[in-house]
Backbone bond lengths (Angstrom), bond angles and torsions (degrees), N, CA, C in turn:
res aa  C-N    CA-C-N  psi(-1)  N-CA   C-N-CA  omega(-1)  CA-C   N-CA-C  phi
1 M - - - 1.513 - - 1.532 106.16 -
2 D 1.321 115.85 127.40 1.490 119.77 178.02 1.534 110.53 -72.35
3 R 1.368 113.48 135.33 1.505 119.83 -178.17 1.533 106.10 -89.56
4 I 1.280 114.68 145.16 1.448 124.93 176.36 1.561 108.98 -83.85
5 R 1.291 114.02 113.87 1.487 119.85 -173.27 1.563 108.62 -89.38
6 V 1.314 116.70 122.48 1.438 123.30 -173.10 1.495 113.63 -123.47
7 V 1.342 118.25 140.76 1.471 122.70 170.68 1.551 106.18 -116.89
8 L 1.381 112.67 135.66 1.443 122.28 177.26 1.523 110.45 -102.91
9 V 1.359 118.11 125.42 1.445 123.80 177.70 1.499 109.99 -121.14
10 D 1.284 121.28 109.41 1.487 123.90 -178.08 1.501 109.43 -161.22
11 D 1.285 119.76 138.34 1.527 123.17 -177.10 1.523 112.43 -76.18
12 Q 1.287 119.79 -8.60 1.472 124.47 177.32 1.525 109.62 -93.37
13 V 1.353 113.68 99.60 1.420 121.35 -173.76 1.534 112.47 -56.98
14 L 1.338 117.83 -47.49 1.422 121.44 179.71 1.466 113.46 -63.62
15 F 1.312 119.64 -35.46 1.417 124.48 173.19 1.513 111.38 -60.44
16 V 1.279 118.80 -46.38 1.403 123.48 -174.48 1.522 106.98 -66.29
17 E 1.320 116.19 -45.82 1.472 117.70 179.04 1.565 116.18 -62.43
18 S 1.325 112.14 -42.25 1.503 115.81 174.73 1.499 112.43 -63.31
19 L 1.338 117.40 -42.46 1.441 121.03 -178.81 1.508 111.35 -66.19
20 Q 1.262 117.82 -40.39 1.485 120.91 171.23 1.498 113.24 -56.21
21 T 1.310 116.01 -48.43 1.442 118.26 178.17 1.520 114.05 -60.22
22 V 1.352 112.69 -44.34 1.527 115.79 -179.82 1.547 112.54 -62.66
23 L 1.310 114.43 -45.08 1.470 118.54 -178.33 1.511 112.18 -62.50
24 E 1.279 117.77 -40.26 1.467 122.83 -176.11 1.494 112.84 -80.46
25 L 1.346 117.35 -29.58 1.478 119.69 178.43 1.515 114.70 -85.52
26 R 1.344 114.14 -29.51 1.487 120.33 -171.24 1.548 108.89 -97.08
27 S 1.278 121.15 -3.56 1.490 122.82 -179.91 1.552 108.32 -137.83
28 D 1.336 112.54 151.39 1.512 115.48 175.87 1.550 109.36 -111.20
29 D 1.317 119.12 10.22 1.396 120.86 -178.08 1.537 115.36 -126.88
30 I 1.393 117.06 6.21 1.435 125.74 179.93 1.521 109.97 -117.27
31 E 1.303 113.41 130.86 1.520 118.75 179.41 1.559 110.79 -128.02
32 V 1.242 118.49 122.89 1.473 122.17 177.00 1.478 107.08 -82.73
33 V 1.347 117.37 114.66 1.405 120.31 -173.02 1.537 111.68 -108.49
34 G 1.344 117.24 7.57 1.463 120.98 177.09 1.541 110.26 177.81
35 T 1.309 113.87 152.43 1.481 119.24 174.87 1.546 108.61 -135.91
36 A 1.322 116.66 155.82 1.457 122.33 179.09 1.517 107.14 -155.03
37 H 1.408 112.63 164.41 1.460 114.73 -169.17 1.579 112.59 -126.51
38 N 1.363 115.51 8.94 1.432 121.33 167.73 1.551 108.55 -160.87
39 G 1.340 115.17 174.10 1.427 118.44 -170.79 1.552 113.54 -63.32
40 E 1.306 114.45 -44.78 1.506 117.30 -176.75 1.513 110.64 -65.51
41 E 1.362 117.17 -44.68 1.459 119.61 177.44 1.560 109.75 -63.05
42 G 1.280 114.77 -35.96 1.462 119.20 -179.37 1.490 111.76 -63.06
43 L 1.273 118.04 -45.19 1.501 120.34 177.72 1.556 109.61 -60.72
44 E 1.246 117.82 -41.84 1.530 117.48 175.50 1.482 112.70 -59.73
45 V 1.347 118.49 -46.73 1.414 121.74 -178.12 1.545 108.11 -65.20
46 I 1.248 118.79 -42.51 1.486 122.30 -178.54 1.524 110.95 -67.14
47 R 1.276 119.81 -40.32 1.478 121.84 172.48 1.512 113.57 -55.82
48 A 1.310 116.24 -42.06 1.453 121.79 -178.56 1.561 113.38 -76.25
49 A 1.343 114.92 -39.51 1.440 120.32 -174.04 1.553 115.21 -85.92
50 R 1.365 111.00 -31.05 1.502 118.52 179.05 1.513 108.84 53.04
51 P 1.362 121.01 59.71 1.429 123.72 179.33 1.551 114.02 -74.12
52 D 1.293 114.33 173.77 1.474 119.18 176.56 1.555 106.37 -86.64
53 I 1.282 116.15 -38.33 1.489 121.15 -174.67 1.507 111.88 -138.04
54 V 1.335 117.41 141.35 1.405 124.61 174.21 1.489 111.88 -113.29
55 L 1.350 119.38 124.63 1.455 120.83 169.67 1.560 106.88 -92.44
56 M 1.338 115.85 112.36 1.438 122.55 -165.60 1.597 107.47 -114.91
57 D 1.323 118.39 122.97 1.420 125.01 170.30 1.562 107.98 -68.26
58 V 1.263 118.01 148.82 1.497 123.18 177.92 1.520 111.97 -80.58
59 R 1.354 115.56 -58.32 1.436 121.23 -170.03 1.567 108.61 -100.44
60 M 1.313 114.35 108.68 1.445 119.63 178.96 1.550 107.30 -136.51
61 P 1.315 119.23 154.62 1.440 122.34 173.94 1.511 112.06 -63.15
62 G 1.307 118.90 151.84 1.463 121.60 -178.41 1.512 108.38 73.76
63 M 1.330 114.38 -125.17 1.498 121.72 175.41 1.456 111.17 -77.25
64 D 1.366 117.62 119.80 1.459 120.92 178.58 1.496 112.71 -79.57
65 G 1.314 115.77 174.73 1.460 120.82 -174.36 1.575 113.50 -67.45
66 V 1.270 114.76 -33.41 1.523 116.57 178.92 1.531 110.95 -64.93
67 E 1.292 117.44 -45.52 1.486 122.38 179.78 1.487 108.67 -64.91
68 A 1.357 117.59 -45.46 1.502 121.31 -179.82 1.557 108.31 -59.61
69 T 1.344 116.27 -39.74 1.435 116.21 179.86 1.520 111.25 -66.34
70 R 1.316 116.70 -41.08 1.501 118.38 179.03 1.537 110.64 -60.32
71 R 1.341 117.97 -43.07 1.499 118.53 178.21 1.498 111.18 -69.65
72 L 1.284 118.04 -37.95 1.430 118.89 178.24 1.527 113.22 -61.43
73 H 1.318 115.06 -43.92 1.484 119.18 178.47 1.500 112.17 -61.58
74 Q 1.331 115.67 -34.19 1.481 115.56 175.65 1.436 115.29 -66.17
75 E 1.393 116.44 -37.51 1.466 123.26 -177.63 1.485 112.80 -81.88
76 H 1.353 116.28 -46.87 1.456 122.96 -172.51 1.471 111.12 -135.54
77 P 1.345 119.55 75.37 1.439 121.16 -178.08 1.480 115.90 -62.07
78 E 1.292 113.12 -17.13 1.513 117.76 -177.32 1.512 112.18 -77.83
79 I 1.341 117.99 -16.91 1.497 120.54 -178.20 1.598 106.79 -85.04
80 K 1.314 115.21 129.66 1.478 123.19 -177.11 1.511 108.32 -84.78
81 V 1.290 119.97 134.71 1.470 124.17 178.06 1.570 111.54 -117.64
82 V 1.286 115.54 127.85 1.456 122.90 176.30 1.534 107.07 -113.64
83 M 1.320 120.08 122.80 1.379 123.44 178.79 1.541 106.70 -82.23
84 L 1.290 114.18 124.14 1.445 121.17 -176.00 1.579 107.93 -119.85
85 T 1.324 119.01 112.37 1.420 118.52 -167.35 1.530 113.53 -155.34
86 T 1.316 120.10 163.93 1.425 124.97 170.88 1.498 115.17 -81.77
87 F 1.321 114.94 -11.22 1.457 120.94 -175.53 1.540 112.26 -99.69
88 D 1.338 113.50 135.63 1.493 115.68 177.27 1.527 108.89 -114.70
89 D 1.345 118.68 37.12 1.429 126.32 -176.91 1.532 105.96 -71.34
90 D 1.399 115.74 122.12 1.512 117.93 -177.11 1.514 110.73 -64.26
91 V 1.339 117.54 -26.59 1.494 119.39 179.36 1.563 110.73 -61.04
92 Y 1.349 114.10 -47.06 1.446 118.77 175.28 1.503 112.53 -61.59
93 V 1.287 118.83 -42.74 1.480 123.69 178.73 1.493 110.62 -55.79
94 R 1.305 115.35 -50.90 1.489 119.64 -175.72 1.468 112.75 -66.26
95 E 1.326 114.80 -41.48 1.499 118.17 -176.99 1.489 109.53 -70.38
96 A 1.378 118.38 -38.61 1.447 118.06 178.17 1.525 112.75 -66.39
97 M 1.371 116.15 -40.36 1.450 117.57 178.95 1.510 111.40 -67.95
98 Q 1.356 120.95 -25.23 1.523 119.33 173.70 1.470 111.09 -61.23
99 Y 1.364 117.19 -25.90 1.418 119.81 -177.58 1.543 108.83 -102.35
100 S 1.361 116.26 27.24 1.410 122.46 168.75 1.516 112.60 71.66
101 A 1.277 119.77 22.47 1.472 118.30 165.03 1.506 110.58 -60.90
102 V 1.277 121.12 142.49 1.478 123.04 -175.29 1.515 111.23 -110.13
103 G 1.274 117.95 12.02 1.525 120.93 178.36 1.430 112.08 -169.24
104 Y 1.352 116.89 155.17 1.474 123.24 175.96 1.539 106.37 -147.74
105 I 1.339 110.16 100.52 1.496 117.93 -171.32 1.475 110.39 -119.58
106 L 1.359 115.69 134.67 1.501 119.22 178.08 1.536 111.15 -75.26
107 K 1.347 115.45 148.26 1.444 119.45 -175.20 1.550 114.90 -67.65
108 N 1.331 115.72 -16.58 1.480 117.49 -179.37 1.550 110.93 -86.33
109 I 1.345 117.78 10.85 1.472 119.66 175.69 1.528 110.59 -61.71
110 P 1.348 118.24 136.42 1.469 117.96 171.44 1.511 114.62 -54.98
111 A 1.343 118.39 149.00 1.402 123.73 -174.68 1.554 113.30 -56.64
112 T 1.364 114.04 -43.85 1.438 119.13 178.94 1.502 111.67 -61.91
113 N 1.272 120.14 -39.98 1.422 123.43 179.68 1.520 112.02 -67.04
114 L 1.355 115.08 -38.44 1.453 119.45 178.44 1.548 108.69 -65.74
115 I 1.269 119.25 -48.14 1.456 121.61 175.97 1.515 112.65 -55.77
116 N 1.263 119.64 -42.75 1.487 123.86 179.78 1.532 108.50 -66.31
117 S 1.388 114.89 -36.91 1.457 118.85 -179.02 1.539 112.27 -66.18
118 I 1.409 112.49 -40.11 1.474 115.59 174.09 1.497 113.31 -62.35
119 R 1.280 117.69 -38.59 1.488 120.88 175.82 1.498 110.60 -64.83
120 A 1.308 118.71 -41.76 1.453 122.93 -177.97 1.519 107.74 -66.08
121 V 1.326 119.85 -43.84 1.448 122.13 -178.39 1.561 106.97 -62.73
122 M 1.284 115.98 -38.34 1.571 120.46 -178.57 1.532 105.32 -63.29
123 D 1.328 119.78 -33.42 1.428 121.78 -178.66 1.565 114.76 -87.22
124 G 1.351 112.61 3.47 1.476 117.95 173.40 1.487 116.88 97.42
125 T 1.317 121.23 15.55 1.447 124.66 176.12 1.504 114.00 -103.29
126 I 1.279 117.59 131.58 1.459 122.21 -178.42 1.567 106.61 -76.10
127 Q 1.279 117.32 135.18 1.443 124.87 -177.63 1.568 113.53 -112.52
128 L 1.310 115.05 128.59 1.442 122.04 179.43 1.460 109.64 -135.96
129 S 1.392 118.22 128.88 1.386 118.14 172.51 1.522 113.00 -61.66
130 P 1.382 118.88 147.88 1.488 120.10 -176.36 1.513 115.42 -51.56
131 S 1.354 117.10 -41.45 1.489 118.56 -178.61 1.490 111.24 -67.28
132 V 1.382 117.31 -33.63 1.400 116.96 177.81 1.532 111.47 -73.27
133 M 1.276 117.78 -39.14 1.467 119.46 176.53 1.593 110.12 -59.18
134 H 1.310 114.76 -42.19 1.480 118.55 178.37 1.512 110.99 -57.01
135 K 1.323 118.44 -42.78 1.409 119.46 -177.00 1.559 111.19 -69.52
136 I 1.341 116.44 -34.07 1.473 119.80 178.58 1.463 112.57 -66.60
137 V 1.345 118.75 -43.69 1.509 118.69 -177.34 1.478 112.37 -89.26
138 S 1.319 120.49 -5.00 1.471 121.08 178.85 1.435 110.36 -65.61
139 P 1.356 120.79 134.95 1.440 126.06 175.25 1.531 115.06 -61.58
140 E 1.351 114.88 -20.39 1.405 120.18 -177.31 1.542 113.44 -62.69
141 I 1.410 114.67 -26.76 1.424 118.99 -178.70 1.493 112.67 -95.27
142 D 1.315 116.82 3.09 1.490 123.47 178.69 1.466 107.75 -126.52
143 P 1.341 120.05 83.22 1.442 120.76 -173.13 1.516 111.98 -73.33
144 E 1.330 120.09 -13.95 1.485 121.17 -179.52 1.513 109.02 -81.17
145 P 1.315 118.92 128.34 1.472 120.33 -178.23 1.513 111.82 -74.04
146 A 1.342 116.61 -18.60 1.442 116.43 -178.06 1.526 107.89 -152.88
147 V 1.295 116.83 152.81 1.417 123.07 174.14 1.492 110.06 -104.83
148 N 1.320 119.37 126.76 1.472 120.57 -178.56 1.498 112.55 -75.73
149 V 1.306 117.22 128.26 1.423 124.92 173.00 1.541 108.50 -122.46
150 G 1.303 116.61 90.00 1.452 120.23 -172.26 1.565 106.17 63.30
151 K 1.331 117.22 -118.16 1.466 122.27 175.37 1.509 111.61 -96.42
152 K 1.370 118.98 5.64 1.362 121.42 -178.67 1.537 113.56 -103.96
153 S 1.290 116.29 143.54 1.456 118.10 174.33 1.546 109.34 -94.45
154 R 1.294 115.36 170.97 1.458 118.48 -179.89 1.546 109.59 -56.67
155 T 1.264 116.06 -41.96 1.483 119.20 -178.03 1.557 114.14 -66.31
156 E 1.321 113.68 -14.31 1.490 118.50 179.84 1.565 114.26 -99.19
157 L 1.260 114.26 -5.01 1.498 118.21 176.24 1.475 113.69 -60.55
158 H 1.316 114.67 144.92 1.446 123.17 176.97 1.518 108.52 -132.17
159 A 1.321 116.21 159.46 1.468 120.39 176.70 1.497 112.41 -56.45
160 S 1.297 114.88 -34.47 1.493 121.32 -177.28 1.499 110.92 -66.37
161 D 1.347 121.19 -13.79 1.391 120.84 179.76 1.567 111.34 -75.83
162 F 1.332 112.49 -8.43 1.524 119.02 -174.69 1.533 104.40 -114.78
163 S 1.348 114.22 145.40 1.485 121.86 173.47 1.552 108.43 -68.70
164 R 1.347 114.86 167.53 1.457 119.34 -176.78 1.520 108.32 -62.15
165 R 1.359 118.85 -42.21 1.462 119.19 178.59 1.520 114.79 -66.42
166 E 1.361 112.12 -37.01 1.475 114.92 175.96 1.482 111.83 -64.54
167 R 1.277 120.48 -37.48 1.436 123.13 176.69 1.536 110.62 -62.34
168 E 1.314 116.70 -45.65 1.406 120.17 176.66 1.500 113.56 -55.37
169 V 1.369 113.64 -50.67 1.477 118.61 179.87 1.579 110.16 -64.31
170 L 1.241 117.52 -38.92 1.537 119.38 178.16 1.540 108.89 -65.64
171 Y 1.301 117.87 -35.55 1.515 117.37 177.17 1.490 111.26 -61.13
172 F 1.355 118.50 -50.11 1.439 120.59 -174.44 1.509 107.94 -71.32
173 L 1.327 118.33 -35.91 1.502 120.25 178.32 1.522 107.35 -60.78
174 S 1.323 119.11 -39.85 1.497 118.95 -178.76 1.497 111.85 -71.53
175 R 1.308 118.25 -17.05 1.455 122.80 175.10 1.557 113.84 -83.61
176 G 1.291 113.99 -2.24 1.494 121.02 177.08 1.472 115.00 85.91
177 L 1.361 119.16 22.27 1.426 119.59 -179.51 1.530 111.87 -88.34
178 D 1.302 118.20 151.48 1.462 119.31 178.18 1.530 110.20 -85.56
179 N 1.363 116.75 173.24 1.406 120.19 -171.00 1.524 113.26 -62.96
180 R 1.322 115.81 -39.47 1.502 119.44 -178.80 1.543 110.06 -62.51
181 T 1.349 114.56 -44.69 1.459 118.22 -175.50 1.532 109.97 -69.92
182 I 1.336 117.17 -37.49 1.508 121.57 172.63 1.535 106.89 -55.01
183 G 1.290 119.10 -51.89 1.423 120.90 178.85 1.529 116.09 -54.60
184 E 1.306 113.40 -41.92 1.472 120.37 177.27 1.542 109.59 -64.22
185 K 1.296 118.21 -41.56 1.489 121.87 -178.21 1.528 108.16 -64.92
186 L 1.291 116.76 -38.06 1.482 118.79 -171.98 1.558 111.30 -100.38
187 F 1.340 116.50 0.21 1.468 122.24 178.96 1.488 111.43 62.24
188 I 1.337 117.35 41.48 1.438 122.51 178.21 1.500 110.10 -128.08
189 A 1.300 119.47 163.10 1.540 120.89 178.77 1.485 110.49 -69.88
190 E 1.338 116.00 154.02 1.461 118.93 178.44 1.524 111.19 -64.78
191 Q 1.362 118.06 -30.07 1.464 118.18 176.51 1.534 111.50 -66.73
192 T 1.307 114.77 -31.84 1.468 118.96 176.77 1.476 112.06 -63.40
193 V 1.367 114.15 -40.44 1.479 121.23 178.34 1.503 109.76 -62.29
194 K 1.371 116.17 -43.24 1.474 121.73 178.64 1.510 108.67 -60.14
195 N 1.331 116.52 -47.30 1.507 118.07 177.46 1.507 113.96 -57.04
196 Q 1.333 115.84 -43.03 1.453 119.24 177.85 1.477 115.22 -63.04
197 I 1.398 113.70 -38.38 1.484 119.02 177.44 1.588 110.43 -67.50
198 S 1.326 116.05 -35.42 1.409 118.18 176.41 1.534 113.27 -62.62
199 R 1.330 113.80 -42.03 1.477 116.25 175.52 1.553 111.97 -63.35
200 I 1.357 114.11 -38.45 1.466 117.72 -179.64 1.540 108.20 -64.75
201 Y 1.325 115.50 -41.64 1.540 116.16 178.16 1.540 111.00 -60.11
202 G 1.393 114.95 -37.28 1.457 114.48 -178.73 1.491 110.68 -64.91
203 K 1.341 116.56 -33.02 1.501 118.61 -174.69 1.521 110.36 -77.22
204 I 1.354 116.29 -35.32 1.498 118.99 179.96 1.496 115.91 -85.05
205 G 1.402 114.04 -10.76 1.447 118.08 179.34 1.526 115.15 76.39
206 S 1.352 115.37 22.97 1.499 115.16 -177.85 1.592 104.34 -153.90
207 H 1.352 111.77 150.32 1.431 118.84 172.86 1.570 112.92 -104.13
208 D 1.353 114.39 32.84 1.419 122.94 -178.89 1.548 109.71 -99.56
209 R 1.333 117.14 112.51 1.458 120.44 177.99 1.531 112.05 -57.75
210 F 1.352 116.43 -39.86 1.443 116.81 -173.96 1.546 109.92 -77.15
211 K 1.260 116.91 -27.73 1.543 116.50 173.50 1.510 111.83 -69.89
212 A 1.358 116.64 -32.42 1.444 120.05 176.87 1.495 108.77 -68.61
213 A 1.300 118.17 -39.95 1.485 121.45 177.78 1.507 108.85 -64.43
214 E 1.274 118.25 -43.21 1.491 120.13 -176.52 1.542 107.69 -64.64
215 I 1.343 119.07 -38.90 1.441 121.70 -178.27 1.552 109.49 -69.21
216 A 1.349 115.31 -34.19 1.478 118.86 178.41 1.540 108.39 -65.15
217 R 1.317 117.80 -39.84 1.469 119.00 -178.42 1.585 109.66 -74.05
218 E 1.265 116.81 -31.93 1.458 116.07 178.53 1.516 109.90 -69.99
219 L 1.298 120.09 -31.40 1.451 123.62 -180.00 1.462 110.78 -84.03
220 D 1.348 117.56 -7.07 1.493 120.85 -175.45 1.519 108.36 54.79
221 I 1.365 117.61 50.07 1.411 122.99 -170.66 1.515 114.93 -57.65
222 G 1.394 117.21 -26.31 1.442 121.83 -178.99 1.534 111.16 -61.45
223 R 1.314 118.06 -21.69 1.416 116.75 178.77 1.527 114.51 -71.98
224 Y 1.320 115.08 -16.70 1.518 120.29 -172.52 1.535 113.11 -109.81
225 I 1.270 120.57 -2.27 1.419 120.37 -171.37 1.538 114.00 -74.64
226 S 1.265 118.45 -18.50 1.452 121.05 179.11 1.526 112.99 -95.27
227 R 1.276 115.49 -1.10 1.466 117.60 -175.41 1.577 110.73 -91.43
228 E 1.242 113.58 139.72 1.553 119.23 179.23 1.476 110.29 -82.95
229 D 1.357 116.24 143.35 1.516 120.13 175.39 1.451 110.82 -65.82
């Protein structure tokens, strides 16, 4: 059985040490291959260890977790980043997800749930703590009643506004899959998935992955993915 290689990046030394102990004692398929206590040190450790997954704190002295995630994605887009933090601020969530973080989990998550989340991320599923998901889908953080799409508002969008491939990508995006896994499902390159998502963003008038997923669910896009144009 292949072990999931994990790097921990957090400025709280005791937290990192306890988390490493928990992960290695409570699971037989997760191996902590490096630890760091700020963003710059984290990038150095990650470059050397080349893990599968990074658990990255958001607020750290010097380079914070969001900036470290941005730089890491530029250098090693294949490495999955999960933001692990005490803060459920939607601004941090959205910014981190723009840089292809695949999870945002609060530090008070039970150990068993965290281990299962790591496994789910490895399998290509985006992980969000319930309180974080609530803030993302809450209308309070989206003051605009509609997103303009040419002359159409968000409420006027229809599945036919998207190509067959865009509908397929939208469907898997709404299921919480990351770009690489969507590509594997559709037998296309990850860059092709990114290109399709860019076109989708242009049509919905937003570069928000979660808003796109919400629209896909509103349109019940799964009903249309098997239809030919």
